N, C-alpha and C positions, 0 to 999 in steps of 0.2 A: 560648612566653611567653604569659601571659594578662593581660588588662587588666580592671580594675574601675574604672568611672568613677562618681563620686559627686556628687550635688547634692541640694538640698532645696527645698521650697516651704512657704510659711507662715512663721510666726514663733514664737519661744519666749517671747513675752510672756504673762503670766497676768492682766493687768488688763483684764478683759473689758468694763469700762465705757469703756475708751479706744478711740477711733475707730481702725479699722485693725487691731486685734488679731484674729487669726484663731482659729477654734474648733479647727482641726486643724493639725498639723505633720507633714509627710511627708518621708521620706528615700527616695531611689531610687538603685538601682545599675543601670548599664548595663554588661554584661560581654560580652567577646568575646576571641578569640585574636589578632585583628589590628584595631587601631583606625584604620588608614588608610582603609578604606571609610567609616567613620563621619565622619572628617574631610572626606572628599570630599563627603558628603551636605551638610555645612554649607557648604562652599565653593560647591557647585552651587546651593544655595538663595540664598546671598548674591549670587551672580552674577545672579540674576533680579531683584534690587532695582533700582528706578529710581535714577539717579545722585544725585538730591537726598537720598534716604534713605541712600545709602552715605556721604555726607559727614557725616552725623550721628554716625557711629560705625563701628568696624570689627568689631563683634561683633553676633550675633543674640541677642536676649533675648525669650523667649516673652511676657512680660508686656506688652512695648511693641510687638510686631509685629502686623500685621493678620491677620485670619483666613486669608487665602489663603496667606500666608507660613508660618503655623503649620501648616496642613494639608499644605503642600508638603513641609516638612522631616520631619514625622512620617511621611508616606507613603514618603519616601525611606528613612528608618530602618527602617520596617516591612519593606522589601524586602531588608534586609541580614542577614548571619549574626551575630546578636547576641541577647541575652536580657535581660530586665528583672526585677528583684526590688525590691519596695517595702514599706515599713512605715509605717503612719499612726497618729499619736497623737491620741486624743480628749483634748485638753488639759484639759478640765473634769474629767477623771477621773484626772489625774496626781496622785500623792501630793503633798500640800502641802509636805513637806520638800524636794521637788525643785524647787520654784518658783524658789528662789534659787540653785540649782546647775545652771544652764543648760548649762555646759560638760560637767559630769558626765553629765547626762541625754543630751546629744548623743552623747558617746562611748559611752555604754551602748547606745543604740539602734543606732548604727552597728555596734557589735560583734555585736549580735543578727543583723543581716543578714549580716555576714561569717561568723559561725558557721554559719548556714544554708547558705550557698554551699559552705563547706568540708565540712560534715557530709554534705550531699547530693551532694557531688562534682559540682557544676554546672559547674565549670571544671576543667581538668587541674591537679592539685596536685603533680604530679611534675616540674613545671618552674617557672621564675620567675613569680611573681605580683606584678603592680604595681598598687597602688591609687592612682588619681589623684583627689584630692579638690578640689572647687572652693573656693577660698580664701574664708573667711567671717570670720576673725579677723585683726586686725592685731597682736595680741599674740604675740610670739615664744614666750613661755612657754606659752600655751594651745595653740599649734600644735605645739610640741615635746611637750607632754603628750599631745595627741591621737595623735601618731605613736607615742610610746613605749607608750601604753596598748594600742593595737591590735596593734602588733608583738609585744608580750609575750604578749597573749592568743592570737594566731595561733601563736606558737612553742610556748607551754606547752600549749595545748589540742590543736593539730593538727600540731605539728612542722613548721610552714610558716614559712620565712624570708620574711616579707612585706616588700616594698619599698614605701614610701609617699612620694608626692609631693603637695605642696599648691601648686596653680597657679591662676592666674586664667583665665577663659574666653578671654581674649586670647592667653595663652601656650599654651594647649592647646585647639584648636578643637573637639575631641571633647566637651569639657565643655559646649559650647553645645547639643549634641544632648541630653545628659542633662537639661539645664535645661528643654528643651521637654517631655521625657518626664515629669519630676517635676511640671511645671506642669499637664500634661494629666490626670495621675492625681489630683492635688490638687483640681482643679476638680470631680471626681466627688464628693468628700467635702464640700468647703466650699460648693459652689454647686449640687450635684445636676445638674451639666452633664456628660454623658458623650459629647458629640459628638466631642471630641478624643481622649478615652480609647479610643473604639471603633477608632480608626485604628491604634493600637499594641497593642490588647488581646491579639492572638495572640502577641505577643512576651513577655508577662508570665508568668513561670513560677510566681511566688508573690506574693501581695499580702495582707499580714496587718495586722490592727488591733492596736494596743497600748493597754492600758487601755480596752477597748471599752465 
């Protein structure tokens, strides 16, 4: 059995005059044959938090954690048997017609990453492949469309029966790990900060720009 864990950083807004709109949008995959060690990394990091911070929530989120916690979890992940694939959009170069088709754009970019994993055989494809995506939509229709699109692409192009689950980071702790990874890579593009990126750099097998 192989697992692909998905999360993203940045936003898909295109009003750059609006405060908080990012210049880049990044999707990252963390893939492995056993996600239990990744879950243990998250649990181990969470156990190091002081009690007053634990009371604030039961999940780790890279954006809100302190530098020591971020570095700790990334170092734990870097020591595990896993790999990372990422794709980064320069949003200012995205075709205008896609600005209002955010779900279509998201599905399209995710499929590019899946296609690269399957084409390059970065994971065993002769066994069950499970994609666990961090829940970003509340719409049942958009979530079902996401799953249907990717499953059909995997089956028709690669003859792979892809199983897809959409969960929250609370429901699947391994998603908290890929949140930290996507955040670390995103900072390299958005803020030219590679300090966190360097920690997990050796785990990145491919990192590609889209609309460079």
